[in-house]
C-alpha positions as CSV (number, residue, x, y, z in Angstrom):
1,M,54.5,110.3,128.3
2,K,53.6,110.4,124.2
3,K,56.2,113.5,123.8
4,I,58.9,111.0,125.9
5,L,57.9,108.0,123.5
6,I,58.0,110.2,120.1
7,L,61.6,111.9,121.7
8,T,63.0,108.5,122.1
9,F,61.9,106.9,118.9
10,F,63.5,110.1,116.9
11,I,66.9,109.4,119.0
12,G,66.8,106.0,118.0
13,I,66.1,106.8,114.4
14,T,68.9,109.2,114.3
15,F,71.9,106.8,116.4
16,S,70.6,104.2,113.9
17,C,70.8,106.2,110.9
18,Q,74.4,107.2,111.9
19,A,77.2,107.0,109.5
20,Q,79.5,103.6,110.9
21,I,83.2,103.8,110.5
22,L,84.6,100.6,110.5
23,P,87.9,98.9,111.0
24,I,89.7,98.1,107.5
25,E,90.0,94.9,108.5
26,K,86.7,94.4,108.3
27,R,86.5,95.3,105.0
28,I,87.0,91.6,103.5
29,D,83.8,90.4,105.1
30,Y,81.9,93.0,102.5
31,I,84.8,92.2,99.4
32,S,82.7,88.7,98.5
33,S,79.2,89.5,100.3
34,R,76.6,89.3,97.9
35,D,75.0,92.1,99.4
36,G,77.9,94.4,99.1
37,I,79.1,97.0,101.7
38,P,76.4,98.2,103.8
39,E,75.1,102.2,102.9
40,S,75.4,103.0,106.7
41,V,79.2,102.1,106.4
42,T,80.8,105.0,105.4
43,Y,84.8,104.9,106.0
44,F,87.4,101.8,106.3
45,K,89.5,103.6,108.7
46,D,92.8,102.0,109.4
47,I,91.6,102.4,113.5
48,N,94.2,99.6,114.9
49,N,97.4,100.9,112.9
50,V,97.6,97.6,111.3
51,L,98.8,99.4,107.8
52,D,101.6,101.6,109.7
53,K,103.9,98.5,109.8
54,F,103.8,98.3,105.7
55,V,105.3,102.1,105.4
56,G,108.7,102.8,104.3
57,T,111.1,101.3,101.7
58,W,111.3,98.0,101.1
59,K,114.6,96.6,99.0
60,G,114.9,93.1,97.4
61,I,117.0,91.3,94.6
62,Y,115.1,88.7,92.2
63,D,116.6,87.1,88.6
64,G,119.3,89.9,88.5
65,K,117.1,92.3,89.1
66,N,117.0,95.3,91.9
67,Y,113.9,96.3,93.5
68,E,113.1,99.1,95.4
69,F,109.0,99.7,96.8
70,R,107.9,102.6,98.5
71,V,104.7,102.1,101.0
72,S,102.9,104.6,101.4
73,K,99.2,105.4,103.6
74,I,96.7,107.3,101.8
75,T,93.3,108.0,102.5
76,T,91.0,108.1,99.3
77,K,87.4,108.2,98.3
78,P,86.9,106.3,95.2
79,R,82.9,106.5,95.6
80,R,80.9,106.7,98.9
81,V,83.0,105.0,101.5
82,T,86.3,106.9,102.4
83,E,89.0,104.3,103.0
84,D,92.7,104.1,104.1
85,K,95.1,101.9,102.3
86,L,98.5,101.3,100.9
87,V,100.1,102.7,97.5
88,M,103.0,101.2,96.2
89,R,105.4,103.1,94.4
90,Y,108.9,101.0,92.7
91,L,112.1,101.6,91.1
92,I,113.3,98.2,89.1
93,T,116.9,98.3,87.8
94,N,119.2,95.6,86.5
95,S,122.3,94.3,88.2
96,N,124.1,96.9,86.3
97,G,122.0,99.9,87.2
98,I,120.0,100.6,84.4
99,V,116.6,101.6,85.0
100,I,114.1,99.0,84.2
101,E,110.7,100.6,85.6
102,D,110.2,103.5,87.5
103,T,106.9,104.4,89.0
104,R,108.6,107.1,92.2
105,A,107.6,110.0,90.8
106,L,103.8,109.2,89.8
107,P,100.9,110.6,91.7
108,D,98.4,108.5,93.7
109,S,95.8,108.5,90.7
110,S,98.1,106.9,88.0
111,P,97.4,103.7,87.2
112,Y,100.7,102.2,87.6
113,V,100.8,103.4,91.5
114,I,99.9,99.8,93.3
115,K,96.9,100.4,94.7
116,G,95.8,98.5,98.7
117,N,92.8,96.3,98.2
118,Y,92.2,94.7,101.4
119,I,93.8,92.7,104.2
120,E,93.1,89.3,105.2
121,K,94.9,87.7,108.5
122,N,98.2,89.5,108.3
123,T,98.2,89.6,104.4
124,Y,98.0,92.7,102.7
125,F,96.3,92.5,98.9
126,L,97.3,95.2,95.9
127,T,96.2,95.6,92.6
128,Y,98.7,95.9,90.1
129,I,98.6,97.4,86.7
130,G,102.0,97.7,84.5
131,K,102.6,99.5,81.6
132,N,101.8,96.4,79.5
133,A,99.0,95.1,80.9
134,K,98.0,93.6,77.9
135,C,101.0,91.3,78.2
136,G,100.4,89.9,81.6
137,Q,101.7,93.0,83.2
138,K,98.7,92.8,85.6
139,G,97.3,91.0,88.8
140,T,97.7,91.1,92.9
141,L,100.7,91.6,94.7
142,M,100.6,89.8,98.4
143,I,103.1,91.2,101.5
144,D,102.9,90.3,104.8
145,F,105.6,89.5,107.0
146,L,108.4,87.3,108.3
147,K,107.7,85.8,111.9
148,D,109.9,87.2,114.9
149,N,111.6,89.8,112.4
150,S,110.2,93.0,114.5
151,N,108.9,93.8,110.9
152,T,111.9,94.5,109.2
153,K,111.3,91.9,106.6
154,M,108.7,90.8,104.6
155,N,107.3,88.7,101.7
156,L,105.7,89.9,98.6
157,F,104.3,87.4,96.5
158,F,102.8,88.4,92.4
159,S,99.9,86.6,91.3
160,P,99.7,87.8,87.4
161,S,96.0,88.1,86.0
162,R,95.0,84.7,84.4
163,E,93.7,86.3,81.2
164,I,94.3,85.2,77.2
165,I,97.8,87.6,76.2
166,Y,98.1,87.5,72.2
167,E,101.5,87.1,71.6
168,N,101.8,88.7,68.3
169,D,101.5,92.0,70.3
170,C,103.5,90.6,72.9
171,S,106.3,89.0,71.3
172,G,109.7,89.0,73.4
173,F,108.1,90.6,76.7
174,K,109.1,90.0,80.2
175,Q,107.3,90.0,83.5
176,I,109.1,92.7,85.5
177,M,106.9,91.4,89.1
178,P,108.9,88.8,90.6
179,L,107.6,85.3,89.7
180,K,108.4,83.7,92.7
181,E,108.3,85.2,96.7
182,I,111.0,87.4,97.5
183,I,112.0,88.7,101.0
184,L,111.9,92.3,101.0
185,T,114.0,94.4,103.9
186,K,113.1,97.7,105.5
């Protein structure tokens, strides 16, 4: 009987200490948590395939500029927790086709590739850092789908970081991301 109790105790400890895989939808629960991500969590996985509908090439027009966003799903392990997330590369041209910015050939590790952060309800949040970050080319991009469109149209909204910008270093600077919500088509 004593051996059975000891064996049951060790089996219980083994199962309670196992790595925990959670759906990516749960990551938001820990972002603002004072305690952070528990040590037992080892992977935020796209178990329910919520990221797949975002993957592809999306195009839109804003303020005389053509935008093309290429969205891919990747798996990263920046620290101790493995995560499935989206990354975005982009091509921005003016109405004459002249390239304003092109990150399509950059590796996932580049700071200029837009990186996914978390999903909350149906909106996916990404972190953007542009080549003129000190002049305001950084912030959060939010993407979500228009209702009843078979996932072929989505909204993109950019919220610039609210940091102090030193005008002496940034004369003539213009934001390249859309400052108003735009619709992108797949």
